[in-house]
C-alpha positions as CSV (number, residue, x, y, z in Angstrom):
1,M,62.0,11.1,27.9
2,K,58.6,12.2,26.5
3,W,57.1,13.2,29.8
4,Y,59.7,15.8,30.2
5,V,59.2,17.3,26.8
6,A,55.4,17.4,27.1
7,L,55.2,18.5,30.7
8,L,57.8,21.2,31.2
9,S,55.4,22.9,33.6
10,V,57.7,25.4,35.3
11,S,57.5,29.0,36.4
12,V,60.0,31.9,36.2
13,L,61.3,32.4,39.7
14,V,64.5,34.2,40.9
15,L,65.5,37.2,38.7
16,G,67.3,39.0,41.5
17,A,68.1,42.7,41.4
18,C,67.8,43.4,37.7
19,A,68.0,47.2,37.6
20,Q,71.7,47.2,36.7
21,V,71.7,44.1,34.4
22,E,74.0,44.3,31.5
23,K,73.6,42.3,28.2
24,Q,75.1,38.8,28.5
25,D,77.7,37.9,26.0
26,N,78.6,34.3,25.0
27,N,81.3,34.1,27.7
28,T,78.8,34.9,30.4
29,A,76.4,32.4,29.0
30,Q,79.0,29.7,29.0
31,N,79.9,30.5,32.6
32,A,76.3,30.2,33.5
33,A,76.2,26.9,31.6
34,S,78.8,25.4,33.8
35,T,77.7,26.8,37.2
36,N,76.2,24.5,39.9
37,V,75.2,27.3,42.2
38,C,73.8,24.9,44.9
39,A,76.8,22.6,44.7
40,L,74.5,19.6,44.2
41,K,76.0,16.2,44.2
42,Q,74.8,13.0,42.7
43,E,73.6,11.1,45.7
44,K,72.9,7.4,46.1
45,P,69.1,7.1,46.4
46,I,67.7,6.0,49.8
47,K,65.7,2.7,49.4
48,V,61.9,3.0,49.4
49,S,60.6,1.5,52.7
50,R,56.8,2.1,52.3
51,A,54.1,2.5,49.7
52,V,55.0,5.6,47.6
53,D,52.4,8.4,47.6
54,V,52.4,11.3,45.2
55,Y,54.4,13.5,47.6
56,D,57.0,10.8,48.0
57,G,57.2,10.6,44.2
58,M,57.7,14.4,43.8
59,A,60.3,14.5,46.6
60,R,62.4,11.6,45.1
61,A,62.1,12.9,41.5
62,V,63.3,16.4,42.5
63,K,66.1,15.3,44.9
64,Y,67.7,12.7,42.6
65,N,67.2,14.3,39.1
66,T,67.5,18.1,39.4
67,L,71.2,18.2,38.8
68,K,71.1,16.2,35.6
69,L,68.0,17.9,34.2
70,S,69.3,21.4,34.9
71,E,72.5,20.6,33.0
72,D,70.4,19.5,30.1
73,M,68.4,22.7,30.3
74,R,71.5,24.8,30.2
75,Q,72.7,23.1,27.1
76,K,69.4,24.0,25.4
77,I,69.2,27.6,26.6
78,Y,72.9,28.5,26.2
79,T,74.0,27.5,22.7
80,T,77.6,27.6,21.4
81,N,76.4,29.0,18.1
82,P,76.8,32.8,18.1
83,N,74.7,33.2,15.0
84,L,71.5,31.9,16.6
85,S,68.9,34.5,17.7
86,P,66.8,34.0,20.8
87,K,63.9,33.0,18.5
88,D,66.1,30.4,16.8
89,I,67.1,28.9,20.2
90,I,63.4,28.6,21.3
91,L,62.4,27.1,17.9
92,N,65.2,24.5,18.1
93,V,64.0,23.5,21.6
94,L,60.4,23.3,20.4
95,N,61.4,21.1,17.4
96,S,61.5,18.1,19.9
97,P,58.5,15.8,19.6
98,D,55.3,16.8,21.3
99,N,52.2,14.9,22.4
100,G,49.9,16.4,19.8
101,N,48.0,18.5,22.3
102,A,47.5,22.1,21.1
103,L,47.2,23.5,24.6
104,Y,50.4,21.8,25.8
105,N,52.2,23.1,22.6
106,G,51.3,26.6,23.7
107,V,52.4,25.9,27.3
108,R,55.7,24.5,26.1
109,A,56.4,27.6,23.9
110,L,55.8,29.9,26.8
111,D,57.8,27.7,29.2
112,Y,60.9,28.0,27.2
113,A,60.4,31.6,26.3
114,I,59.9,32.6,30.0
115,L,62.9,30.4,31.0
116,Y,65.1,32.1,28.3
117,A,64.0,35.5,29.4
118,G,64.6,34.8,33.1
119,A,68.1,33.4,32.4
120,Y,68.8,36.3,30.1
121,L,67.7,39.0,32.7
122,A,69.6,37.3,35.6
123,E,72.2,39.7,36.9
124,T,74.9,37.0,37.3
125,P,75.7,33.5,36.0
126,E,74.9,32.2,39.5
127,Q,71.4,33.7,39.5
128,A,70.8,32.3,36.0
129,S,72.0,28.9,37.2
130,L,69.7,29.0,40.3
131,L,66.8,29.9,38.1
132,I,67.4,27.0,35.8
133,M,67.8,24.6,38.7
134,Q,64.6,25.7,40.3
135,K,62.6,25.4,37.1
136,S,64.0,22.0,36.4
137,A,62.9,20.9,39.9
138,Q,59.4,22.2,39.2
139,S,59.4,20.2,35.9
140,L,60.3,17.1,37.7
141,A,57.7,17.5,40.5
142,V,55.0,17.9,37.9
143,A,56.3,15.0,35.9
144,A,56.1,12.9,39.1
145,V,52.5,13.8,39.6
146,K,51.7,12.9,36.0
147,T,53.4,9.5,36.0
148,H,52.2,8.6,39.5
149,G,48.7,9.0,38.3
150,D,49.3,7.2,35.0
151,I,50.3,4.0,36.8
152,L,48.2,4.3,39.9
153,A,45.7,1.7,38.7
154,S,48.2,-0.2,36.5
155,E,48.6,-3.2,38.8
156,K,44.8,-3.7,38.8
157,I,44.5,-3.3,35.1
158,I,47.4,-5.6,34.4
159,R,45.6,-8.3,36.4
160,K,42.5,-7.8,34.4
161,I,44.5,-8.0,31.1
162,N,46.2,-11.2,32.3
163,N,42.9,-12.8,33.3
164,L,41.3,-11.9,29.9
165,I,44.4,-13.2,28.0
166,Q,44.2,-16.5,29.9
167,T,40.4,-16.8,29.2
168,E,40.7,-16.0,25.5
169,K,43.7,-18.4,25.1
170,T,41.5,-21.2,26.5
171,K,38.8,-20.4,24.0
172,L,41.3,-20.2,21.1
173,A,42.8,-23.5,22.1
174,A,39.4,-25.1,22.0
175,L,38.7,-23.9,18.5
176,N,42.1,-25.0,17.3
177,A,41.5,-28.5,18.8
178,K,38.1,-28.7,17.1
179,Y,39.8,-27.7,13.8
180,N,42.5,-30.3,14.2
181,L,39.9,-33.0,14.9
182,G,37.4,-32.2,12.2
183,G,39.6,-30.4,9.6
184,K,37.3,-27.3,9.4
185,L,35.3,-24.7,11.2
186,S,32.1,-22.8,10.4
187,D,32.3,-19.3,9.0
188,E,31.2,-17.9,12.4
189,E,33.8,-20.0,14.2
190,M,36.5,-18.9,11.8
191,S,35.6,-15.2,12.3
192,Y,35.5,-15.6,16.0
193,K,38.9,-17.4,15.9
194,S,40.4,-14.4,14.0
195,S,39.0,-12.0,16.6
196,L,40.6,-14.1,19.4
197,E,44.0,-14.1,17.7
198,A,43.8,-10.3,17.1
199,A,42.8,-9.7,20.8
200,L,45.7,-11.9,21.9
201,V,48.0,-9.5,20.0
202,Q,46.5,-6.3,21.4
203,L,46.2,-7.3,25.0
204,P,49.9,-8.1,25.6
205,E,50.7,-4.7,23.9
206,L,48.5,-2.9,26.4
207,R,50.1,-4.8,29.3
208,E,53.6,-4.1,28.0
209,N,52.9,-0.3,27.8
210,L,51.7,-0.3,31.4
211,V,54.8,-2.2,32.5
212,N,57.0,0.2,30.7
213,E,55.3,3.2,32.3
214,V,55.9,1.6,35.7
215,V,59.6,1.2,34.8
216,T,59.7,4.9,33.7
217,Y,58.2,6.0,37.1
218,R,60.7,3.8,39.0
219,Q,63.5,5.4,37.0
220,L,62.1,8.9,37.8
221,I,61.9,8.3,41.5
222,K,65.1,6.1,41.6
223,D,63.5,3.0,43.1
224,D,65.0,-0.4,42.3
225,N,62.3,-2.4,44.1
226,D,60.7,-4.8,41.6
227,K,57.4,-4.7,43.5
228,L,56.6,-1.0,43.7
229,K,53.6,-0.2,45.8
230,L,51.7,3.0,45.3
231,D,49.5,4.9,47.8
232,G,46.8,6.6,45.8
233,R,44.9,8.2,48.7
234,K,46.8,11.5,48.7
235,F,46.9,11.7,44.9
236,F,43.3,12.8,44.9
237,E,44.3,15.9,46.9
238,L,45.8,17.1,43.7
239,N,42.8,16.1,41.6
240,E,40.3,18.7,42.6
241,L,40.2,22.4,41.7
242,D,38.0,24.6,43.8
243,K,35.1,25.7,41.6
244,K,35.3,29.3,42.9
245,M,38.9,29.6,41.4
246,S,39.5,31.4,38.1
247,P,42.6,32.3,36.1
248,E,42.4,35.7,37.8
249,V,42.9,34.2,41.2
250,Y,46.1,32.5,40.1
251,Q,47.3,35.6,38.3
252,R,46.7,37.8,41.3
253,A,48.6,35.3,43.5
254,A,51.5,35.4,41.0
255,M,51.6,39.2,41.3
256,H,52.2,38.7,45.1
257,K,54.4,35.7,45.1
258,R,56.5,35.7,41.9
259,P,59.7,37.8,42.1
260,E,59.3,39.1,38.5
261,F,56.8,41.6,40.0
262,E,59.3,42.5,42.8
263,S,62.3,43.4,40.6
264,P,63.3,47.1,40.4
265,E,62.2,47.4,36.8
266,A,58.8,45.9,37.6
267,K,58.4,48.2,40.6
268,I,59.1,51.2,38.3
269,R,56.5,50.0,35.9
270,D,54.1,49.7,38.8
271,Y,52.1,46.8,37.3
272,D,48.5,46.1,38.4
273,F,46.2,43.4,37.3
274,V,43.9,45.5,35.1
275,A,46.8,47.1,33.2
276,I,48.4,43.7,32.5
277,D,45.1,42.2,31.4
278,R,44.5,45.2,29.1
279,Y,48.0,44.9,27.6
280,I,47.3,41.2,26.8
281,A,43.9,42.0,25.3
282,Y,45.5,44.6,23.0
283,N,48.5,42.5,22.0
284,Y,47.6,38.8,22.3
285,D,43.9,38.7,22.4
286,A,42.3,35.3,22.1
287,D,38.7,35.7,20.9
288,K,37.0,36.4,24.2
289,S,33.6,36.3,22.4
290,L,34.0,32.5,22.5
291,D,33.2,32.7,26.2
292,I,29.8,34.0,25.5
293,N,28.5,30.8,23.9
294,G,30.2,28.5,26.4
295,F,33.5,26.7,26.5
296,E,32.3,23.2,25.7
297,Q,30.4,24.1,22.6
298,N,33.3,26.0,21.1
299,Q,36.1,23.7,22.3
300,V,38.1,23.5,19.1
301,L,37.8,27.2,18.3
302,Y,38.7,28.1,21.8
303,I,41.8,25.9,22.0
304,E,43.0,27.3,18.7
305,A,42.5,30.8,19.9
306,L,44.4,30.1,23.2
307,E,47.2,28.4,21.3
308,K,47.5,31.4,19.0
309,Q,47.6,33.7,22.0
310,A,50.3,31.7,23.7
311,D,52.4,31.6,20.5
312,K,52.0,35.4,20.1
313,A,53.0,36.0,23.7
314,A,56.1,33.7,23.4
315,N,57.2,35.4,20.2
316,G,56.5,38.9,21.8
317,L,58.8,38.1,24.7
318,I,61.6,36.6,22.6
319,G,61.2,39.5,20.1
320,A,61.6,42.1,22.9
321,I,64.9,40.4,24.0
322,A,66.2,40.3,20.4
323,A,65.4,44.0,20.0
324,Y,67.1,44.9,23.2
325,Q,70.2,43.0,22.1
326,K,70.3,45.0,18.9
327,S,69.9,48.4,20.6
328,Q,72.6,50.9,19.9
329,N,72.4,53.4,22.7
330,S,71.6,53.3,26.4
331,D,68.4,55.4,26.3
332,E,66.9,53.2,23.6
333,A,68.0,50.1,25.6
334,F,66.3,51.4,28.7
335,R,63.0,51.7,26.9
336,L,63.4,48.3,25.3
337,K,64.3,46.8,28.7
338,E,60.9,48.0,30.0
339,K,59.3,46.3,27.0
340,I,60.9,43.0,28.0
341,Y,59.3,43.2,31.4
342,D,55.9,44.1,29.9
343,E,56.1,41.0,27.8
344,L,57.4,38.8,30.6
345,V,54.6,39.6,33.1
346,S,52.1,39.3,30.3
347,S,53.5,35.9,29.3
348,I,53.1,34.7,32.9
349,F,49.4,35.8,32.8
350,V,48.8,34.1,29.4
351,Q,50.5,30.9,30.6
352,I,48.3,30.8,33.7
353,N,45.2,31.3,31.6
354,L,46.3,28.5,29.2
355,M,47.0,26.0,32.0
356,F,43.7,26.8,33.6
357,H,42.0,25.8,30.4
358,V,44.0,22.6,30.3
359,V,42.3,21.9,33.6
360,K,38.9,22.7,32.0
361,V,39.6,20.5,28.9
362,T,40.8,17.6,31.0
363,T,37.7,17.9,33.2
364,L,35.5,17.7,30.2
365,D,37.5,14.8,28.9
366,L,37.2,13.0,32.2
367,D,33.5,13.4,32.4
368,K,33.1,12.1,28.8
369,T,35.4,9.2,29.5
370,N,33.6,8.3,32.7
371,R,30.3,8.2,30.9
372,E,31.6,6.1,28.1
373,Y,33.3,3.7,30.6
374,T,30.1,3.3,32.7
375,N,27.9,2.7,29.7
376,L,30.3,0.2,28.1
377,K,30.7,-1.6,31.4
378,K,26.9,-2.1,31.6
379,E,26.9,-3.4,28.0
380,V,29.6,-5.9,28.8
381,S,27.8,-7.1,31.9
382,R,24.6,-7.5,29.9
383,L,26.3,-9.6,27.3
384,K,28.0,-11.8,29.8
385,S,24.7,-12.6,31.5
386,R,23.2,-14.5,28.5
387,D,24.0,-17.2,26.0
388,L,25.8,-15.8,23.0
389,S,26.3,-16.7,19.4
390,Y,29.8,-16.6,17.9
391,A,28.9,-13.1,16.5
392,D,27.9,-11.9,20.0
393,K,31.1,-13.4,21.4
394,E,33.1,-11.3,18.9
395,T,31.1,-8.2,20.0
396,L,31.7,-9.0,23.7
397,L,35.5,-9.5,23.1
398,D,35.8,-6.2,21.2
399,K,33.9,-4.4,24.0
400,Q,36.1,-6.0,26.7
401,V,39.3,-4.8,25.0
402,L,37.8,-1.4,24.5
403,L,36.7,-1.3,28.2
404,L,40.3,-1.9,29.3
405,K,41.5,0.9,26.9
406,L,39.0,3.3,28.4
407,E,40.0,2.4,31.9
408,I,43.7,3.2,31.0
409,L,42.6,6.4,29.3
410,R,40.6,7.4,32.4
411,E,43.6,7.1,34.6
412,R,45.7,9.1,32.0
413,V,43.1,12.0,32.0
414,K,43.0,12.0,35.8
415,A,46.8,12.3,35.9
416,E,46.8,15.0,33.3
417,R,44.3,17.0,35.2
418,S,46.3,16.6,38.5
419,S,49.5,17.7,36.8
420,A,47.8,20.8,35.3
421,I,46.5,21.8,38.8
422,A,50.0,21.3,40.3
423,S,51.4,23.4,37.4
424,L,48.9,26.2,38.2
425,Y,50.2,26.4,41.7
426,F,53.8,26.6,40.5
427,Y,52.8,29.3,38.1
428,A,51.1,31.2,40.9
429,G,54.5,31.4,42.6
430,Y,54.9,28.3,44.8
431,N,58.7,27.7,45.0
432,P,60.3,25.7,47.9
433,F,63.4,25.0,45.8
434,G,66.1,27.0,47.6
435,C,69.6,25.5,47.8
436,S,68.9,24.1,51.3
437,F,65.9,22.2,50.0
438,Y,68.0,19.4,48.5
439,A,69.9,18.7,51.7
440,D,66.8,17.0,53.4
441,T,65.8,13.4,53.1
442,P,63.0,12.4,50.7
443,A,60.6,11.9,53.6
444,V,61.2,15.5,54.8
445,L,60.8,16.8,51.3
446,A,57.6,14.9,50.9
447,D,56.2,16.6,54.0
448,T,57.2,19.9,52.6
449,F,55.3,19.2,49.4
450,K,52.3,18.0,51.3
451,K,52.1,21.2,53.3
452,G,52.7,23.3,50.3
453,F,50.0,21.7,48.2
454,T,47.4,21.5,51.0
455,S,47.4,24.2,53.7
456,D,49.8,26.7,52.1
457,R,48.0,26.5,48.7
458,V,44.6,27.2,50.4
459,I,46.0,30.2,52.2
460,L,47.7,31.7,49.1
461,L,44.7,31.2,46.8
462,N,42.1,32.3,49.2
463,Q,43.9,35.6,49.7
464,A,44.0,36.1,46.0
465,Y,40.4,35.0,45.7
466,E,39.3,37.6,48.3
467,E,41.2,40.3,46.5
468,A,39.6,39.4,43.2
469,Q,36.2,39.4,44.8
470,K,36.8,42.8,46.4
471,N,37.8,44.3,43.0
472,K,34.7,42.8,41.4
473,E,32.5,44.3,44.1
474,K,34.2,47.6,43.7
475,A,33.8,47.6,40.0
476,L,30.1,46.7,40.4
477,Q,29.6,49.6,42.8
478,V,31.2,52.0,40.4
479,E,29.0,50.7,37.6
480,N,25.9,50.9,39.8
481,H,26.9,54.4,41.0
482,H,27.6,56.0,37.7
483,E,25.3,54.2,35.4
484,R,22.3,53.1,37.4
485,W,21.6,55.8,40.0
486,A,19.3,57.8,37.7
487,T,17.4,54.9,36.1
488,G,14.1,55.8,37.8
489,D,11.4,57.7,35.9
490,N,11.3,60.6,38.4
491,W,14.9,60.9,39.5
492,L,15.2,64.5,38.3
493,E,12.0,65.7,40.0
494,K,13.1,64.2,43.3
495,V,16.3,66.1,43.2
496,V,14.6,69.4,42.2
497,E,11.9,69.1,44.7
498,G,14.3,68.1,47.5
499,E,12.7,64.7,48.1
500,K,14.5,62.0,50.0
501,L,17.3,60.7,48.0
502,S,18.4,57.1,47.6
503,D,21.8,55.9,48.8
504,D,23.0,55.8,45.1
505,E,21.8,59.3,44.6
506,K,23.6,60.5,47.8
507,R,26.8,58.9,46.7
508,W,26.5,60.6,43.3
509,Q,26.0,64.0,44.8
510,A,28.9,63.4,47.2
511,D,31.1,62.5,44.3
512,E,30.0,65.6,42.4
513,N,31.0,67.8,45.4
514,T,34.4,66.0,45.5
515,R,34.8,66.5,41.8
516,V,34.1,70.3,42.1
517,N,36.6,70.6,45.0
518,E,39.3,68.6,43.1
519,S,38.7,70.8,40.0
520,A,39.2,73.9,42.0
521,K,42.4,72.5,43.5
522,M,43.6,71.5,40.0
523,S,43.0,75.1,38.9
524,E,45.1,76.5,41.8
525,N,47.9,74.0,41.1
526,A,47.9,74.9,37.4
527,Q,48.4,78.6,38.3
528,E,51.2,77.6,40.8
529,F,53.0,75.7,38.1
530,D,53.0,78.8,35.9
531,D,55.3,80.5,38.4
532,E,57.9,77.8,38.1
533,P,60.9,78.3,35.8
534,V,60.4,76.8,32.4
535,K,63.4,75.6,30.4
536,E,62.0,76.1,26.9
537,A,60.9,79.6,25.7
538,S,58.4,78.0,23.3
539,F,56.3,77.1,26.3
540,E,55.8,80.6,27.4
541,F,52.9,81.4,25.1
542,L,51.0,78.5,26.7
543,E,51.1,80.0,30.2
544,P,48.3,82.6,29.9
545,K,46.1,80.0,28.3
546,L,46.5,77.7,31.3
547,K,45.8,80.6,33.6
548,A,42.7,81.6,31.8
549,K,41.3,78.1,31.6
550,S,39.2,77.2,34.7
551,P,37.8,73.7,34.8
552,V,35.2,74.7,37.4
553,P,31.8,75.7,35.8
554,A,30.3,78.7,37.6
555,K,27.0,77.0,37.9
556,A,28.6,74.0,39.7
557,M,29.6,76.4,42.6
558,A,26.0,77.0,43.7
559,T,25.6,76.9,47.5
560,Q,23.6,74.2,49.2
561,N,20.9,76.7,50.1
562,E,20.3,77.6,46.4
563,K,17.6,75.5,44.7
564,P,19.2,74.2,41.4
565,K,17.5,74.7,38.1
566,V,16.4,71.6,36.2
567,S,18.6,72.7,33.2
568,D,21.6,73.1,35.5
569,L,21.1,69.6,36.9
570,I,20.8,68.0,33.5
571,L,24.0,69.9,32.4
572,R,25.9,68.8,35.5
573,K,24.9,65.1,35.1
574,K,25.7,65.2,31.4
575,N,29.1,66.8,31.9
576,S,29.9,64.4,34.8
577,M,28.9,61.3,32.9
578,E,30.7,62.4,29.8
579,K,33.9,62.8,31.7
580,I,33.5,59.5,33.5
581,Q,32.7,57.6,30.3
582,S,35.4,59.3,28.2
583,H,38.4,59.0,30.5
584,P,40.3,55.7,30.2
585,K,40.3,53.5,33.2
586,D,43.6,51.8,32.2
587,R,47.0,53.0,31.1
588,Y,46.7,52.2,27.4
589,A,42.9,52.3,27.0
590,P,41.7,54.8,24.4
591,Y,39.9,58.1,25.2
592,V,36.3,58.1,24.0
593,G,33.8,60.8,23.2
594,E,34.2,64.5,22.4
595,E,35.2,65.8,25.8
596,P,38.9,64.6,25.5
597,N,39.0,66.1,22.0
598,R,38.5,69.6,23.5
599,R,41.7,69.4,25.5
600,K,44.7,71.3,24.1
601,V,47.6,69.8,25.9
602,L,49.0,66.3,25.3
603,Q,51.6,65.0,27.8
604,L,54.0,62.3,26.5
605,G,56.0,61.7,29.6
606,A,57.5,62.9,32.9
607,Y,61.2,62.4,33.7
608,I,63.4,62.8,36.7
609,Y,66.5,63.3,34.5
610,P,66.3,66.1,31.9
611,K,68.3,64.2,29.3
612,N,65.6,61.6,29.2
613,Y,63.2,64.3,28.1
614,D,65.3,65.1,25.0
615,N,66.1,61.4,24.2
616,D,62.5,60.4,24.4
617,W,61.3,63.2,22.1
618,K,63.9,62.1,19.6
619,R,62.7,58.5,19.8
620,L,59.0,59.4,19.7
621,S,59.3,61.9,16.8
622,S,61.3,59.5,14.7
623,T,59.0,56.6,15.4
624,Y,55.7,58.6,14.9
625,P,56.1,61.2,12.2
626,Q,52.8,62.9,13.2
627,L,54.6,64.4,16.2
628,K,57.0,66.4,14.0
629,N,54.1,68.8,13.3
630,F,54.4,70.0,16.9
631,E,57.1,71.7,19.0
632,P,58.0,69.9,22.2
633,M,57.5,71.8,25.4
634,Q,58.9,71.2,28.8
635,Q,57.2,71.9,32.1
636,K,58.6,71.4,35.6
637,A,56.3,69.9,38.2
638,Q,56.9,68.8,41.7
639,V,55.0,65.6,42.6
640,H,55.3,64.0,46.1
641,G,58.5,65.9,46.8
642,K,60.2,65.0,43.5
643,M,60.8,67.3,40.5
644,F,59.7,65.9,37.2
645,H,60.3,67.3,33.6
646,R,57.1,66.9,31.6
647,L,57.2,66.5,27.9
648,L,54.2,68.2,26.3
649,I,52.8,69.3,23.0
650,Y,50.1,72.0,22.5
651,S,47.4,72.6,19.9
652,E,45.3,75.7,19.8
653,K,42.6,73.8,17.8
654,A,42.7,70.8,20.3
655,N,41.7,67.7,18.3
656,L,44.4,65.7,20.0
657,R,42.3,62.7,21.0
658,D,43.0,60.5,18.0
659,L,46.7,61.1,18.1
660,C,46.8,60.2,21.8
661,N,44.8,57.1,21.1
662,Y,47.1,56.0,18.3
663,L,50.1,56.4,20.7
664,R,48.2,54.4,23.4
665,K,47.5,51.7,20.9
666,N,51.2,51.3,20.4
667,H,51.7,51.3,24.2
668,E,53.2,54.7,24.5
669,D,52.4,56.9,27.5
670,C,50.0,59.6,26.6
671,F,47.8,61.9,28.7
672,L,45.4,64.6,27.6
673,R,45.2,67.7,29.9
């Protein structure tokens, strides 16, 4: 069924405790393929006793189809061919026909990649089975939203088609009678007769398509009532997206709701929104400059960029799994396992961003279709109100057929938009599909969906929205604080002369005092670390250099009673701003400026277990030949009560910034000290 292929709008859900996960072999996969973890049974559908609203449709679609669809999904994910790589499996799935929509092609690629990753990372066959069942249920729920919207106005449109068919048949019969009596028609009459005959071919086809879609929806919700009645009032609850929402809101909600971020590996990685966003920008950047000129003006370019980003993210995730499968030792496998999680959470963010833009595209399409429909309807009314020639009658007939097509298209676009909004909520982590879910009646399940998509959705997204707003405000305060406090013409004179300072200036001075105190504390800590035992003798020559180096400028220790010199204030501000601007805000962001290039110690990692220190150096030095020019050094440091083994390299000439930036570009941990 095409609706399933085009609208596999599902999210990765239960990964369970993945810390001890082992690689699955074919036997494990086949066990997962035959596991019905919720013990679902094929039930006889309860008869529909009322007009079906969108929540009823979702409830019935999920309750009566999840078992069959999850079995189909298992057969696609778990292949019996041992020679197929993960990428081959995904490509085979994606070879099925699509709907020609570039954005949905990207969504489909990510859907299957995330599904495969989730099933692969599941600790047991039962967890993999539950994941597939939950995602199948999500797919069915979204498909119900789409098909419900498709046929919501079908009964009304079918009546219009039937009326037009009857009217045009009467006109055609009159022309045929005239021809039979007189033996000929004028050129205009013959042309009009041909138009009538063509319309009487098109109109039944339109009607047949609508009837088939109604049949498809009835099959989806398991309703054998010939006279299906739809309630469209509640459908429109899914047809609006709060204008204040952004992809970031849904992404932040996903970080709180989706279990990928709660797994042991994810907790170790300590993901945050900025770090994931930065990772995506480095690896799967769509051209964000397109946002500058506006989405609508650059729609084609924007969609192509988003599709390319989705394709890269899907390939990156599947590639990470393939590399993990090929790994030869446990230490390398651990590092590659972390890579899978980096790609997985990034793919979730990319998918949310992509579906959000599906909503934007369908909104633009809906506005355009509504304008065309309204204008054409006015033209049809104008033509009907006057006496027409045969040429005008042809024009009117063409416009009437086109008006019906636009009305059908308008309903399709509305349904597409609603299904995209529903998908966004699933991507954000909405998941009612536990095993107990399927035991309830369709009416109870419909109430569950209604609550989830109304009150629960508002609560979840508003919390994420407030978090996003607070982070924006915080970022703005930092920007104002560090970059705008001294924009006035006489800021320096006010400080020197002791005039009343602004709030921004006070905050800057307070931060300067904090910086000085922290620097002094760092200096003391550095000296304390020198007294700890060091494993490698090659590190001993570094100790006196660390002792001798004091990060606290003597001039910065002036007392409050001393009046600072203008030159000292300029130097303080310059050094402070240089440090602020040069230090990366995110894990893999590059160092900038000359200040980092003066640092002589580069830290590559910190490990609880000493063996990981040795293993990681072997991996890094073999992957990056530049590191072979240095001797690795180990330093013990106690942080928050835990002892870590730091992996360091040292350069008397400093100039380590570019090396560190190269490592960061390749998403290796690197810190200049």
